[in-house]
KENUKE-692947 format. One line per 4 residues: number of its first residue (from 1); their letters; for each residue x, y, z of C-alpha. Coordinates in Angstrom, 1 decimal. Layout:
NUM = a = X/Y/Z  ... $
***
This chain:
1 = mepg = 96.6/28.4/53.4  99.0/28.1/50.4  99.1/31.3/47.8  96.6/31.0/45.1 $
5 = vgaa = 94.4/28.1/46.8  91.8/30.4/48.0  89.8/30.9/44.6  89.8/27.3/43.8 $
9 = qhir = 88.4/26.1/47.3  85.2/28.5/46.4  85.6/30.3/50.0  84.7/33.9/50.6 $
13 = qvll = 87.5/35.9/51.7  87.6/39.3/53.4  90.8/41.4/53.5  91.4/42.7/57.0 $
17 = ffvf = 92.5/46.1/55.8  89.5/46.5/53.6  87.0/48.1/56.1  83.3/47.8/54.6 $
21 = legs = 81.0/49.1/56.9  77.7/47.2/56.4  74.8/46.3/58.8  76.5/48.3/61.7 $
25 = svla = 76.8/51.8/62.7  79.9/53.2/63.6  80.6/56.8/64.7  83.5/58.9/63.7 $
29 = ttwr = 83.8/60.8/66.9  86.5/59.4/69.1  86.1/60.1/72.6  89.3/60.8/74.7 $
33 = ysvp = 89.9/60.0/78.5  92.9/60.3/80.6  94.0/58.9/84.0  97.2/59.4/85.8 $
37 = eeme = 99.2/56.1/86.2  98.6/54.2/89.4  95.2/55.3/90.0  93.4/52.9/92.6 $
41 = tgss = 91.8/50.0/91.1  87.6/50.6/90.7  88.2/54.7/90.2  85.6/56.0/87.7 $
45 = iani = 87.5/58.0/84.9  84.0/58.5/82.5  80.4/57.7/82.1  79.5/56.6/78.8 $
49 = ikdm = 75.5/56.9/79.0  76.2/60.6/79.3  79.0/61.1/77.0  77.7/58.8/74.4 $
53 = dvgd = 74.0/58.3/74.9  73.6/54.9/74.1  70.2/54.1/76.6  70.1/50.7/78.4 $
57 = laar = 73.6/49.2/78.4  72.5/45.9/79.7  69.7/45.5/77.0  72.1/46.6/74.6 $
61 = garv = 74.8/44.1/75.7  77.5/46.9/75.9  81.2/46.1/76.5  84.5/47.6/76.1 $
65 = ifdd = 87.1/45.9/74.0  90.9/47.1/73.8  93.1/46.8/70.7  95.2/44.4/72.8 $
69 = yqpy = 92.2/42.8/74.3  93.5/43.4/78.0  90.7/44.4/80.5  92.1/47.8/81.8 $
73 = lrle = 88.8/49.0/82.1  85.1/47.6/83.2  81.9/48.8/82.3  78.9/49.1/84.8 $
77 = letg = 75.9/48.3/82.6  73.5/49.9/85.5  75.5/53.1/85.8  77.6/53.7/82.6 $
81 = nlll = 80.6/54.3/84.7  83.9/53.4/83.2  85.9/52.0/86.2  89.5/51.1/86.3 $
85 = nekl = 90.0/47.3/86.6  93.8/47.3/87.7  96.0/49.9/88.5  97.8/51.2/85.1 $
89 = drea = 101.6/51.4/85.2  102.6/53.7/82.0  106.1/52.6/81.7  105.0/48.9/81.6 $
93 = lcss = 102.5/49.6/78.9  104.2/52.4/76.7  108.2/52.2/78.0  109.6/55.7/76.9 $
97 = sepc = 106.7/56.3/74.2  105.0/59.3/74.5  102.1/59.8/74.6  101.0/56.6/76.1 $
101 = ilhf = 97.5/56.3/74.8  95.3/53.0/74.8  92.6/52.9/72.2  89.5/50.6/72.9 $
105 = qvll = 85.9/50.4/71.5  82.5/50.3/73.3  80.6/47.9/71.5  76.9/47.5/71.6 $
109 = enpl = 75.5/44.2/70.4  71.7/44.9/69.9  71.5/46.7/67.8  75.3/46.5/66.5 $
113 = qffq = 77.1/49.7/66.9  80.8/50.9/67.6  82.3/53.6/69.6  86.2/54.8/69.5 $
117 = aell = 87.4/56.2/72.2  91.2/56.6/73.8  92.7/56.2/77.0  95.7/58.7/77.5 $
121 = iedi = 97.9/57.3/80.5  99.4/60.2/82.4  103.1/59.8/83.5  103.7/60.5/87.4 $
125 = ndht = 107.2/60.5/89.2  107.5/57.3/90.2  110.8/56.5/89.3  114.0/57.3/90.8 $
129 = ptfl = 117.0/58.0/87.9  119.6/55.2/88.2  122.7/54.6/86.7  123.6/51.2/84.6 $
133 = ekli = 127.0/50.7/86.3  127.7/51.3/90.3  131.1/53.0/89.3  132.4/54.5/86.4 $
137 = flni = 136.2/55.0/85.7  137.2/57.8/83.4  141.1/57.4/82.2  142.4/60.8/81.5 $
141 = sesa = 145.7/61.7/80.3  147.8/64.2/82.2  148.4/65.8/78.9  144.8/66.7/78.6 $
145 = tpgt = 144.4/70.7/78.3  142.1/72.6/80.1  138.7/72.5/78.2  138.8/69.1/76.9 $
149 = sfqm = 135.6/67.4/77.9  135.1/63.5/78.4  131.9/62.1/78.3  130.2/59.9/80.8 $
153 = ddaq = 127.5/57.3/81.0  124.2/59.1/81.6  121.5/57.9/84.0  118.2/56.3/83.1 $
157 = dldi = 114.5/57.2/84.3  111.7/55.4/83.0  109.8/58.6/83.9  109.1/61.1/80.8 $
161 = gmng = 108.8/64.3/80.2  109.3/66.8/83.3  109.4/63.5/85.5  112.6/62.2/83.5 $
165 = iqny = 116.0/63.4/83.9  116.3/67.0/83.8  119.8/67.8/85.3  123.3/66.6/86.6 $
169 = sisp = 125.7/68.0/89.1  129.1/66.9/90.4  130.5/67.2/93.3  132.9/69.9/94.3 $
173 = npyf = 136.4/69.8/92.8  139.4/72.0/91.7  139.7/69.9/88.1  136.5/69.5/86.6 $
177 = ylkl = 132.9/70.7/86.2  129.8/69.3/84.5  128.5/70.4/81.5  125.0/69.0/79.9 $
181 = kdsg = 125.0/67.8/75.9  122.0/67.4/74.0  121.7/64.4/72.3  119.0/65.6/69.8 $
185 = kgrr = 116.4/63.3/70.8  115.5/64.8/73.8  117.9/63.3/76.1  120.8/65.1/77.7 $
189 = ypel = 124.1/63.3/78.4  126.8/64.7/81.0  130.3/65.5/80.0  133.3/66.5/82.6 $
193 = vlvr = 135.3/69.4/81.5  138.8/69.7/82.4  139.5/72.9/84.3  143.3/72.7/84.9 $
197 = sldr = 146.0/70.3/84.0  146.4/67.1/85.9  149.3/66.0/87.3  150.0/62.4/87.6 $
201 = ekga = 152.9/62.7/90.1  150.4/64.5/92.2  147.6/62.2/92.0  147.3/59.3/90.0 $
205 = sisl = 143.1/59.2/90.6  140.6/61.5/91.5  136.9/60.4/93.0  133.7/62.2/91.9 $
209 = ilta = 130.0/61.7/92.5  127.9/62.2/89.8  124.1/63.1/90.8  121.0/62.8/88.2 $
213 = mdgg = 117.8/64.6/89.1  114.1/64.5/87.5  111.9/67.4/87.2  109.1/66.0/89.2 $
217 = slpr = 106.8/67.6/91.8  108.7/65.7/94.4  112.3/65.7/92.5  114.1/62.3/92.9 $
221 = sgtv = 117.9/61.7/92.3  120.2/58.9/91.7  124.1/59.0/92.2  127.1/57.1/91.0 $
225 = lvqv = 130.7/57.2/91.9  133.2/58.6/88.9  137.0/57.5/89.6  139.3/59.5/87.2 $
229 = vvld = 142.6/57.7/86.5  145.3/60.0/85.5  147.4/58.4/82.6  150.4/59.0/81.0 $
233 = vndn = 150.5/61.0/77.4  148.9/59.5/74.6  148.5/62.0/71.8  146.4/59.7/69.2 $
237 = apef = 142.7/58.6/69.8  141.3/55.6/68.1  139.3/56.4/65.0  136.7/54.1/63.5 $
241 = ertl = 136.1/53.3/60.0  132.4/54.8/59.8  131.1/57.2/62.1  127.6/55.5/61.7 $
245 = yevq = 127.3/51.7/60.9  123.7/50.8/59.8  122.6/47.1/59.8  119.3/45.2/59.2 $
249 = vpen = 118.7/42.1/61.4  115.9/40.0/61.1  113.7/39.3/64.3  114.1/35.4/64.2 $
253 = ssvd = 118.0/35.5/64.2  119.4/33.2/66.9  121.1/34.2/70.1  124.8/34.6/70.0 $
257 = slvi = 124.2/35.5/66.0  126.7/38.2/64.7  125.0/41.7/64.3  128.2/43.5/62.8 $
261 = kvsa = 132.1/43.9/63.4  133.2/46.8/63.9  136.7/48.3/63.7  139.1/51.2/64.7 $
265 = tdld = 142.2/52.4/64.3  145.1/54.1/66.6  148.4/55.5/65.5  149.9/55.2/68.6 $
269 = sgin = 152.2/52.0/69.6  152.3/50.0/72.6  150.2/50.0/75.8  148.6/53.4/73.8 $
273 = geis = 147.8/51.9/70.5  146.0/49.0/72.2  142.3/49.5/71.6  139.6/48.3/73.4 $
277 = ysfs = 135.7/48.4/72.5  132.5/49.0/74.4  129.1/50.4/74.4  128.9/54.2/75.7 $
281 = hisr = 125.4/55.5/76.9  123.3/52.5/76.0  119.7/51.9/77.0  119.0/49.1/79.2 $
285 = dvqk = 117.2/47.4/76.2  120.6/47.5/74.4  122.7/46.2/77.3  119.9/43.1/77.5 $
289 = tfei = 120.2/42.4/74.0  123.6/43.0/72.6  127.1/42.6/73.5  130.5/43.7/72.2 $
293 = hpts = 134.0/41.8/72.1  136.5/44.2/73.6  138.8/42.9/71.2  137.4/42.0/68.1 $
297 = gevr = 134.8/44.4/68.0  132.2/41.8/67.1  128.7/42.7/68.3  126.1/39.5/68.8 $
301 = lkrl = 122.9/38.8/70.3  122.4/38.1/73.9  118.7/37.7/73.6  116.2/37.4/70.6 $
305 = ldfe = 115.1/40.0/69.2  110.9/40.7/68.7  110.0/43.3/66.1  106.4/43.6/67.4 $
309 = viqs = 108.1/44.9/70.7  111.2/47.0/69.6  111.6/47.8/65.6  115.4/49.4/65.9 $
313 = ytin = 118.2/50.2/68.4  120.6/52.9/68.6  124.0/51.9/69.9  126.6/54.1/70.9 $
317 = iqav = 130.1/52.4/70.7  133.7/53.6/71.8  137.3/52.7/71.1  139.5/53.2/74.1 $
321 = dggg = 143.3/52.7/73.7  145.6/52.0/76.5  146.4/55.6/76.9  142.4/56.6/77.7 $
325 = lsgk = 141.9/58.1/74.4  138.5/57.3/72.9  137.0/57.1/69.4  133.0/57.2/69.0 $
329 = saii = 130.6/55.6/66.8  126.9/54.6/66.2  125.5/51.4/65.5  121.7/51.8/64.4 $
333 = vqvt = 120.6/47.9/64.1  116.8/48.1/62.1  115.0/44.6/63.3  113.3/43.4/60.2 $
337 = dvnd = 109.6/41.5/60.7  109.4/38.2/59.7  106.0/36.2/59.6  106.5/34.7/62.7 $
341 = nppe = 103.2/35.6/64.4  100.1/33.8/63.5  97.1/35.6/63.0  94.7/35.8/66.2 $
345 = ivit = 90.8/35.4/66.7  88.9/37.1/69.5  85.2/35.9/70.1  83.4/39.2/71.3 $
349 = slms = 79.9/37.7/71.2  78.6/34.6/70.3  75.2/33.0/70.5  75.5/29.3/70.6 $
353 = sipe = 72.3/28.4/69.6  69.8/30.3/67.4  65.9/29.3/66.6  65.4/27.5/63.2 $
357 = ngls = 63.0/30.0/62.1  65.1/33.2/62.6  65.6/35.9/60.2  68.0/36.4/57.3 $
361 = emvv = 71.1/37.9/58.6  70.9/37.0/62.2  74.0/37.8/64.2  75.5/34.8/65.2 $
365 = avfs = 79.0/35.7/66.4  81.0/39.0/66.6  84.9/38.5/66.7  87.8/40.5/66.0 $
369 = lrdq = 91.3/39.7/64.3  95.0/40.7/65.0  98.4/39.8/64.0  101.3/41.5/65.2 $
373 = dsge = 103.6/41.2/62.3  103.7/44.3/60.0  103.6/45.1/56.6  102.4/42.1/54.0 $
377 = ngrm = 103.0/39.7/57.2  100.2/41.7/59.0  97.6/41.7/56.3  95.1/39.1/57.0 $
381 = mcsi = 92.4/37.3/54.8  89.5/35.8/56.7  86.9/33.0/55.2  84.6/30.5/56.2 $
385 = edkl = 83.2/27.3/54.2  81.3/28.5/51.3  78.7/25.6/51.7  77.4/26.9/54.7 $
389 = pfll = 74.0/29.1/55.2  76.6/31.7/56.9  78.0/35.0/55.5  81.2/36.8/57.1 $
393 = kptf = 80.8/40.5/56.9  83.2/43.5/58.3  81.7/45.7/60.3  84.2/48.0/62.0 $
397 = knfy = 88.0/48.4/62.0  88.9/44.6/62.6  85.3/43.6/63.6  83.5/40.8/61.9 $
401 = tlvt = 80.0/39.6/62.1  78.9/36.0/61.3  75.3/36.0/60.1  72.7/33.5/58.7 $
405 = ehpl = 72.5/33.5/54.9  68.6/32.3/55.1  66.5/30.9/57.8  67.8/27.5/58.8 $
409 = dres = 65.9/24.1/59.4  66.9/22.3/62.3  65.3/19.0/60.6  68.0/19.3/58.3 $
413 = raey = 70.7/20.1/60.1  70.6/20.8/64.3  74.3/21.9/64.2  77.0/23.9/62.5 $
417 = nitv = 80.7/23.6/63.4  81.9/26.9/61.2  85.6/27.1/60.6  86.8/30.6/60.7 $
421 = misd = 90.1/30.5/58.9  92.4/33.7/58.7  95.4/33.8/56.8  98.1/36.4/56.5 $
425 = lgtp = 100.0/37.4/53.3  103.3/36.8/54.8  106.0/34.3/53.4  105.4/31.4/54.6 $
429 = rltt = 101.9/32.5/54.9  100.4/31.6/58.4  97.0/30.4/59.1  94.8/30.4/62.3 $
433 = qhti = 91.6/28.3/62.7  88.7/28.6/65.2  85.8/26.5/65.2  82.4/27.9/66.1 $
437 = tvhi = 79.9/25.6/67.2  76.1/26.9/66.4  73.1/24.6/67.8  69.9/25.3/66.2 $
441 = sdin = 66.7/25.2/68.5  63.7/23.6/67.2  60.1/25.2/66.8  57.0/23.1/66.1 $
445 = dnap = 57.0/23.7/62.4  56.3/19.6/61.4  53.2/17.4/62.2  53.5/14.0/63.1 $
449 = aftq = 53.3/12.0/60.0  51.7/8.6/59.9  53.6/5.5/58.5  50.7/4.8/56.2 $
453 = ttyt = 47.5/6.8/55.5  45.6/3.7/55.5  45.9/0.7/58.2  44.0/-2.3/57.7 $
457 = mfvh = 43.4/-4.6/60.6  41.9/-8.1/60.7  40.4/-9.8/63.8  38.2/-13.3/64.3 $
461 = enns = 34.8/-12.8/65.7  34.2/-14.0/69.3  37.6/-12.3/70.3  38.3/-11.9/74.0 $
465 = palh = 37.6/-8.2/75.4  40.6/-5.7/75.4  42.4/-7.8/72.5  45.3/-6.0/70.9 $
469 = igti = 44.3/-6.0/67.0  47.1/-4.0/65.8  49.3/-0.7/66.2  49.4/2.8/64.6 $
473 = satd = 52.6/4.7/64.0  53.5/8.0/63.4  56.8/10.2/63.5  57.6/13.9/64.2 $
477 = sdlg = 61.1/15.3/62.7  60.8/17.9/65.6  62.6/17.7/68.9  61.5/17.0/72.6 $
481 = snah = 58.0/17.8/73.6  57.3/19.1/69.9  58.0/15.5/68.7  56.0/14.3/71.6 $
485 = itys = 53.0/12.5/70.0  49.7/11.6/71.4  47.1/9.5/69.6  43.6/9.6/69.9 $
489 = llpp = 40.1/8.2/68.2  38.3/10.9/65.9  34.6/10.9/66.0  33.5/8.7/63.1 $
493 = qdqr = 31.4/10.4/60.1  28.9/7.2/60.4  27.0/8.7/63.7  25.4/5.0/64.0 $
497 = lalt = 28.6/3.5/64.6  29.3/3.5/68.5  33.3/3.5/67.9  33.9/4.1/71.9 $
501 = slis = 32.3/0.9/72.6  34.1/-1.1/70.2  37.7/0.6/70.2  40.1/1.9/72.3 $
505 = inad = 43.7/3.4/71.7  46.5/3.8/73.8  47.4/7.4/73.8  51.3/6.9/74.0 $
509 = ngql = 52.0/4.3/71.7  49.0/4.0/69.2  48.1/0.3/70.2  44.3/-0.5/69.2 $
513 = falr = 42.0/-3.2/71.1  38.7/-4.4/70.9  36.7/-3.7/73.8  34.1/-6.3/73.1 $
517 = aldy = 33.8/-9.6/71.4  32.9/-8.7/67.5  30.3/-10.8/65.6  30.9/-11.4/61.5 $
521 = etlq = 27.2/-12.3/60.9  26.4/-8.6/62.8  29.5/-6.6/61.4  31.9/-7.5/59.0 $
525 = afef = 34.2/-4.6/58.8  33.8/-1.0/60.0  36.3/2.0/59.5  37.1/5.0/61.4 $
529 = rvga = 39.8/7.8/61.8  42.8/8.1/64.3  44.6/11.5/65.1  48.4/12.2/66.0 $
533 = tdrg = 49.2/15.2/68.2  52.4/16.5/69.1  52.5/18.7/72.2  54.3/21.6/70.6 $
537 = spal = 52.8/25.5/70.9  50.6/25.7/68.6  50.0/21.8/68.7  50.1/20.1/65.0 $
541 = ssqa = 48.4/17.0/64.1  47.6/14.6/61.1  44.6/12.0/60.7  45.0/8.1/59.3 $
545 = lvrv = 42.4/6.0/58.1  42.0/2.5/59.8  39.8/-0.5/58.3  39.2/-3.2/60.9 $
549 = vvld = 37.8/-6.4/59.0  36.5/-9.1/61.1  36.9/-12.7/60.1  34.6/-15.6/60.3 $
553 = dndn = 34.8/-18.4/62.5  33.0/-21.4/62.3  30.5/-20.4/65.1  27.2/-21.4/63.5 $
557 = apfv = 25.7/-25.0/63.1  23.8/-25.6/59.4  20.3/-24.6/60.0  17.5/-27.0/57.9 $
561 = lypm = 14.8/-24.9/56.4  13.0/-27.9/54.9  12.0/-30.2/56.1  11.3/-28.2/59.3 $
565 = qnas = 12.5/-30.0/62.3  10.7/-28.2/64.9  7.1/-28.7/63.8  5.1/-30.7/66.2 $
569 = apct = 4.8/-33.3/64.0  6.8/-34.8/61.4  6.5/-34.2/57.6  6.3/-37.3/55.7 $
573 = ellp = 7.0/-37.1/52.0  5.0/-39.1/49.2  6.7/-41.6/47.0  4.5/-43.1/44.3 $
577 = raae = 5.7/-47.0/44.2  6.2/-46.7/40.5  9.0/-44.3/40.6  11.9/-44.9/38.4 $
581 = pgyl = 15.5/-44.9/39.7  16.8/-41.5/40.1  13.3/-40.3/41.1  13.5/-37.0/43.0 $
585 = vtkv = 11.9/-37.6/46.2  12.7/-34.6/48.2  15.4/-31.9/48.4  16.9/-30.9/51.9 $
589 = vavd = 17.4/-27.2/52.3  19.7/-25.8/54.9  21.7/-22.7/55.2  24.8/-21.6/57.6 $
593 = rdsg = 25.3/-17.9/58.7  28.9/-18.3/58.2  30.6/-17.5/55.3  33.3/-19.0/52.9 $
597 = qnaw = 34.2/-22.4/53.6  32.7/-22.3/56.9  29.1/-22.1/54.7  29.9/-25.0/52.4 $
601 = lsfq = 27.6/-27.7/53.3  27.4/-31.2/52.3  24.9/-34.0/52.9  25.5/-37.5/53.8 $
605 = llka = 22.5/-40.7/54.3  23.3/-41.7/57.8  20.6/-44.3/58.1  17.5/-45.9/56.2 $
609 = tepg = 14.9/-48.3/56.6  15.6/-49.9/53.3  19.6/-49.4/52.9  20.4/-49.1/49.2 $
613 = lfsv = 17.1/-47.8/48.3  17.9/-44.0/48.6  20.5/-41.9/47.8  21.6/-38.1/48.8 $
617 = wahn = 23.5/-36.0/46.4  26.3/-34.4/48.6  26.5/-31.1/47.2  22.7/-29.7/46.7 $
621 = gevr = 20.6/-32.3/49.6  18.4/-33.9/46.7  17.5/-37.3/47.8  16.8/-39.8/45.0 $
625 = ttrl = 15.7/-43.4/44.7  18.8/-46.0/43.5  16.2/-48.7/42.1  12.8/-49.6/41.1 $
629 = lser = 10.4/-50.5/44.3  9.0/-53.7/44.7  6.1/-55.3/46.6  8.4/-56.5/48.9 $
633 = dvpk = 9.3/-53.1/49.9  7.6/-51.5/53.3  5.3/-48.7/52.5  6.8/-46.6/55.2 $
637 = hrll = 10.4/-45.3/55.1  12.5/-43.5/57.6  15.9/-41.5/56.6  18.1/-39.9/58.7 $
641 = llvk = 20.5/-37.1/56.8  23.5/-35.5/58.2  24.3/-31.6/56.9  27.9/-30.7/58.0 $
645 = dngd = 29.7/-27.5/56.6  33.4/-27.1/55.9  34.5/-25.4/59.0  37.5/-26.2/61.5 $
649 = pprs = 36.1/-27.7/63.3  33.2/-29.0/61.3  29.7/-28.3/62.7  26.4/-30.6/61.9 $
653 = asvt = 22.9/-30.7/62.0  21.0/-33.9/61.4  17.4/-34.2/59.6  14.7/-37.1/59.6 $
657 = lhll = 12.7/-37.6/56.4  9.6/-39.8/56.5  8.6/-41.3/53.3  5.3/-43.1/52.7 $
661 = vvdg = 5.3/-45.3/49.4  1.8/-45.0/47.5  0.3/-46.9/44.5  -0.1/-43.7/42.4 $
665 = fsqp = -1.2/-40.4/42.6  -4.6/-41.3/40.8  -5.5/-43.1/44.0  -8.3/-41.7/45.6 $
669 = ylpl = -7.5/-42.6/49.0  -5.8/-44.7/51.1  -7.2/-47.4/53.9  -7.3/-45.8/56.9 $
673 = tevt = -6.4/-48.7/58.6  -3.1/-48.9/57.0  -2.0/-46.0/58.6  -3.4/-46.4/61.8 $
677 = hdst = -2.2/-49.9/62.4  1.3/-48.5/61.9  2.9/-47.0/65.0  5.3/-45.3/63.7 $
681 = hvde = 3.1/-42.6/61.5  0.5/-40.2/62.9  -3.2/-40.0/61.4  -3.7/-38.9/57.9 $
685 = ealt = -5.4/-35.8/59.1  -2.0/-34.8/61.3  0.1/-35.7/58.4  -1.8/-33.4/56.1 $
689 = lylv = -1.4/-30.4/58.9  2.3/-31.1/59.2  3.1/-31.0/55.4  0.9/-27.9/54.8 $
693 = iala = 2.8/-26.1/57.5  6.1/-27.2/56.0  5.4/-26.0/52.5  4.0/-22.7/53.9 $
697 = svss = 7.2/-22.3/55.9  9.3/-22.5/52.8  7.0/-20.6/50.6  7.1/-17.7/53.0 $
701 = lfll = 11.0/-17.0/52.1  10.0/-15.9/48.4  8.4/-13.1/47.2  4.7/-12.6/47.2 $
705 = svll = 4.6/-12.1/43.3  6.1/-15.6/42.8  3.6/-16.9/45.0  0.2/-15.2/43.4 $
709 = fvgv = 1.9/-16.5/39.9  1.8/-20.0/41.4  -1.7/-19.8/42.8  -3.0/-18.6/39.6 $
713 = rlcr = -1.5/-22.0/38.0  -2.9/-24.1/40.7  -6.2/-22.8/40.3  -5.9/-23.3/36.1 $
717 = rara = -4.8/-27.1/36.8  -7.6/-27.6/39.1  -9.9/-26.5/36.7  -8.7/-28.6/33.9 $
721 = aslr = -8.5/-31.9/36.1  -12.2/-31.6/37.0  -12.5/-31.0/33.0  -10.9/-34.6/32.4 $
725 = gyse = -13.5/-36.4/34.8  -11.3/-36.8/38.1  -14.0/-38.1/40.8  -12.7/-36.0/43.7 $
729 = pdgh = -14.0/-36.7/47.1  -16.8/-34.5/48.7  -15.8/-31.5/50.7  -13.1/-28.5/50.2 $
733 = fsgh = -9.9/-29.3/49.1  -6.8/-27.1/49.6  -3.9/-26.7/47.2  -0.6/-26.0/49.0 $
737 = lvdv = 2.3/-25.3/46.8  6.2/-25.0/48.0  8.5/-23.4/45.6  12.1/-23.4/46.8 $
741 = sgag = 14.6/-21.7/44.2  17.7/-19.8/44.0  18.2/-20.1/47.9  20.2/-22.5/50.1 $
745 = tlsq = 21.0/-25.6/48.0  17.8/-26.1/45.9  19.1/-25.9/42.2  15.6/-26.8/40.6 $
749 = syqy = 12.0/-25.7/41.3  9.7/-28.7/41.8  5.9/-28.5/42.6  3.5/-31.0/44.3 $
753 = evcl = -0.2/-30.6/44.4  -1.7/-32.3/47.4  -5.2/-32.8/47.8  -6.9/-33.7/51.3 $
757 = tgms = -10.4/-34.3/52.2  -11.9/-34.6/55.8  -15.5/-35.4/54.8  -15.5/-39.2/54.4 $
761 = dsnd = -15.1/-42.0/56.6  -11.3/-42.5/55.7  -9.2/-39.4/54.4  -8.0/-39.5/51.1 $
765 = irfl = -4.7/-38.2/49.5  -4.4/-37.9/45.9  -0.8/-37.5/44.6  -0.3/-35.9/41.4 $
769 = kpvs = 2.8/-36.0/39.5  5.6/-33.2/40.0  5.4/-30.5/37.5  8.2/-27.8/36.6 $
773 = qp = 7.8/-24.1/37.2  7.2/-22.8/33.9 $
***
């Protein structure tokens, strides 16, 4: 992350060095434990249940975390015992640092709580003193006076304290004794002190054995052979320009780079003035890291530096001339830190899945940060994206918790990839990113939703049973069984509707089926409600309205109401011979139980006794004359009419009309012989009976009030006719009225008064003129 960019990106940043304790419990007490190094794996060092009083460790999710994230100890959750996970080597862990303390924390997740603790690694005497060189050469001039001391390389012991080197001894000899010198840093160096003068002529070299001993309970020792070479007189020792050199070297310096160049001078000449540079009394780390050129005095790197491991080196150097005299100095090398370690993140606890109805500030993850650099290079900022519904909270030391900002909704987003960004404050800045994936688990918080609130389905009547008439559909935003929908029929509000005998539904896919054939003439439409229920716990449901409309098919033929065709005798209409062209003879009345164009009726004259004498109006069924009747026209006529609907395919019915031509309604009777001689007609008495039945059948379709009203009118007309002096036959005459109006195809109202007698030798029929109903 570049400097200054954080504010522009609107991210929440938390500085590592600012420890803000919120939402967690951190005890200030530090528990201290100790263990000798090299103790066997599995050894118990403490019991945290007794020490810290933390209850059920398994239920609280307890774990042990060291600062360097190494599993030195393991925690038995059942007993609370802290056990060694491996043998600990103090020298490998802490080198020469004393005391050797490993810091760790006991983390309890539920609820979140931290305990600070320290583990002291006690040193045991497990290392033998060793000398870096197997043979030490010591050049001493024969002119050296008794009491002169000569410094020698010391031995190395990785142990510390009393287990470190405590004493040196030299093999018995007449020339030297051993003196220990304190370096001021707790280390002691051996020096040879000359007891009596040397004589090169008597002996050019002396061999000695130097022994180093530690102070352990079982002391250990190491030896080295010291070869003393007796030199000729050299009275000037080399001298360095400075007694102490200080230099700073960046830790990212390359191998063989120049650290410093030292210089010494010697006033002697010849071989006694030739100077050779070398290290003196150096540690193992110095020997592995630096080298000095014996002639030029240049000190260079042998390997890369690491500030995080060693911050400074003290290098003792000496300049030895050809006569064996030496000058000493020291170099302090300060390793300067560079920002070469990116921040590190260690996930301690992680909930990979959280419920969508979880409370605010639910802990999603616990993690810690570390940067091995120092100063500004080790200061860190931690942040996450601002648009995510999560918060980053510091808890204890370098630990952070990732919590939810508010309850989440899986239907809005089922997964979050949270990128934790850590940046240090070094130059250049180093950043580390770690992605935490959080899955949102589903709960049943969404009821099924129908795609429509109302479904309208059309089905033709006379359908086949189990016909698929349509499909309803609902969706559920939940997941798994919470989104598995079952469809059902709900009890109808109208208890008269036998829904279960009409409709069935497929519970899995919502398909609706008609269980039996539907009849438009019986049931034109019906409604019912359907339900959609998921399989969550608790289950959620919703409803929708389904309206089924039955479509009409042309499955009914026209039915003739008048004249009636099922009577025992045909109906005969009377036609006066003096009728004008267009005279309304009769009207065929028919109905069709179908609807729409399936019930549109048309009339057609198929056959007539006298073609051209009669016509039928196609739309209302009125039969009219087309010309005047003549004496040559036969008195009896038979018409065959066809009544047809407009369906596809069309259906039809035929009707036969019988017409009798009379001279006029004033004629009192008709000769019986005319009728009886005609083989196509029945006698006059049967004709009268059929006519009365037909008229009565049509009259029954109208209201009783209309019939009463018409009856009164007939009675009045009968009295008026008797006053005008009509001669009526003896006997009782019945008046019959047929009035068809407002139904079928009859658009006007017509009346016929028919009077019949059965008392004379010949039956009389009186035809009166048609009158319109007032």
